C-alpha positions in Angstrom: 143.2 86.5 124.7 146.8 86.5 125.7 149.4 89.3 125.4 146.9 92.1 126.0 149.9 94.3 127.0 151.1 94.1 123.4 147.7 94.3 121.6 144.3 94.8 123.0 141.8 91.9 122.7 139.9 93.9 120.1 143.0 94.3 118.0 143.8 90.6 118.3 140.2 89.7 117.2 140.6 92.1 114.2 143.9 90.4 113.1 142.2 86.9 113.4 139.2 88.1 111.4 141.3 89.6 108.6 143.4 86.4 108.3 140.3 84.3 108.3 138.8 86.4 105.5 141.9 86.2 103.5 142.2 82.4 103.9 138.6 82.0 102.8 139.0 84.2 99.7 136.4 86.7 100.9 136.3 90.4 100.5 138.2 91.4 103.6 136.5 94.6 104.5 133.0 93.2 104.0 133.7 89.9 105.9 135.5 91.6 108.8 132.8 94.2 109.2 130.1 91.4 109.2 132.1 89.3 111.7 133.0 91.8 114.4 130.8 93.9 116.6 131.2 96.8 116.6 132.5 96.6 113.0 136.0 98.1 112.6 136.6 101.1 110.3 138.3 100.6 107.0 141.5 102.2 108.1 142.0 99.6 110.9 141.4 96.8 108.4 143.9 98.4 106.0 146.4 98.7 108.8 146.2 95.0 109.5 146.7 94.2 105.8 149.9 96.3 105.8 151.1 94.6 109.0 150.5 91.2 107.3 152.7 92.3 104.4 155.7 93.2 106.6 158.7 90.9 106.2 158.8 89.8 109.9 155.1 88.7 109.7 155.2 87.3 106.1 151.6 86.1 105.9 150.9 83.4 103.4 147.3 82.4 102.6 146.3 79.2 104.3 148.1 79.8 107.6 146.3 79.3 110.9 145.2 82.7 112.1 146.6 82.0 115.6 150.1 81.4 114.1 150.0 84.7 112.2 148.9 86.5 115.4 151.7 84.9 117.3 154.3 86.2 114.8 152.8 89.7 115.0 152.9 89.6 118.8 156.5 88.4 118.7 157.5 91.2 116.3 155.8 93.8 118.6 157.6 92.4 121.6 161.0 92.4 119.9 160.5 96.0 118.7 159.2 97.2 122.1 162.3 95.8 123.8 164.5 97.8 121.4 165.3 95.0 118.9 165.3 95.4 115.2 162.7 93.8 112.9 165.0 92.6 110.2 163.7 90.1 107.6 165.4 86.8 107.5 168.1 86.7 104.8 170.8 84.1 104.0 174.0 84.9 105.8 176.0 84.4 102.6 175.5 83.1 99.1 178.1 80.7 97.8 178.8 80.9 94.1 179.6 77.5 92.8 181.0 77.7 89.3 183.0 74.5 89.4 
C-alpha cells in the first residue's frame, strides 16, 4: 500500500473493506469482520464510517474504494501540513430576479 506514513496498511485495508461493504449493501460490521484478519473491533469500523461522512471525504455509494481512500489520504496530508479541511462551497451566489 502507498502512503503508509499517513495511514498504516491495516488502516487502509479497513477503509477499503468498509467502502466495499457499503457499496455492496452489506451489513458493514459483519462484512468487514468476515473480510479482514484479524477482524477489526466495532469502534474502528465506526471511526471509518464517521470519516466517510466528513465533508472533505464526502463518500457516495458506488464510488471506487481506491478513490475514496485517496481522498482520505489527501485530507490527512493537508491537515498534517497545517491546512484546513474546509468543505467546498460556492464562492458566491448570484441572485437573479430579473
